[in-house]
C-alpha positions as CSV (number, residue, x, y, z in Angstrom):
1,M,-166.6,-47.6,65.4
2,T,-166.3,-50.8,67.3
3,Y,-164.5,-51.5,70.5
4,G,-161.9,-53.6,68.6
5,E,-161.3,-50.9,66.1
6,L,-160.8,-48.3,68.8
7,A,-158.3,-50.7,70.5
8,R,-156.4,-51.1,67.2
9,R,-156.3,-47.3,66.7
10,I,-154.5,-46.9,70.1
11,D,-152.1,-49.8,69.2
12,A,-153.8,-52.2,71.6
13,G,-155.3,-54.7,69.3
14,G,-157.1,-57.5,71.1
15,A,-158.0,-55.2,74.0
16,A,-161.6,-54.5,73.0
17,R,-162.9,-55.4,76.5
18,A,-160.3,-53.1,78.2
19,V,-161.5,-50.3,75.9
20,G,-165.1,-51.0,77.0
21,R,-164.1,-50.9,80.6
22,A,-162.2,-47.6,80.1
23,L,-165.3,-46.1,78.4
24,A,-167.5,-47.3,81.2
25,A,-165.4,-45.3,83.6
26,N,-165.5,-42.2,81.3
27,P,-166.4,-39.2,83.4
28,W,-166.7,-36.9,80.4
29,H,-169.4,-38.4,78.2
30,V,-170.0,-35.2,76.3
31,I,-166.3,-34.6,75.5
32,V,-165.5,-38.3,74.9
33,P,-168.7,-39.6,73.2
34,C,-168.4,-43.3,74.2
35,H,-172.0,-43.9,73.2
36,R,-170.8,-44.0,69.6
37,V,-168.7,-47.2,70.1
38,I,-170.5,-50.4,69.2
39,A,-169.8,-54.1,69.3
40,A,-168.0,-55.8,66.5
41,T,-171.4,-57.4,65.5
42,G,-172.8,-53.9,65.0
43,Q,-175.1,-54.3,68.0
44,L,-175.2,-51.9,70.9
45,H,-173.6,-53.3,74.0
46,G,-172.7,-51.9,77.4
47,F,-173.4,-48.4,78.4
48,S,-172.8,-47.3,82.0
49,A,-174.8,-44.1,82.0
50,A,-178.2,-44.0,83.5
51,G,-180.7,-45.8,81.4
52,G,-178.1,-48.1,79.8
53,I,-178.7,-49.2,76.2
54,D,-181.9,-47.2,76.0
55,T,-180.0,-44.0,76.7
56,K,-177.3,-45.0,74.1
57,Q,-180.0,-45.6,71.5
58,M,-181.7,-42.3,72.3
59,L,-178.4,-40.4,72.0
60,L,-177.6,-42.0,68.6
61,R,-181.1,-41.3,67.3
62,R,-180.9,-37.7,68.5
63,E,-177.5,-37.2,66.7
64,N,-178.9,-38.7,63.5
65,S,-181.9,-36.4,63.8
66,V,-179.7,-33.3,64.2
67,R,-177.4,-34.5,61.3
68,D,-180.4,-34.9,59.0
69,R,-181.5,-31.3,59.6
70,T,-178.1,-29.8,58.5
């Protein structure tokens, strides 16, 4: 899901940057998996957890690995 799509789902179309800022302040990364949100271009942008984009990529790869085993 993109930041823009998430903004539209909460009836805040055009607020993709605000969604990104809210996710950056997310204290519950495991409960609210903000690492799954991507840019409209399909690229990975912004991730405030330690390790930044590298951590985001690792989490996404790990989830795909787990999904493939089920």
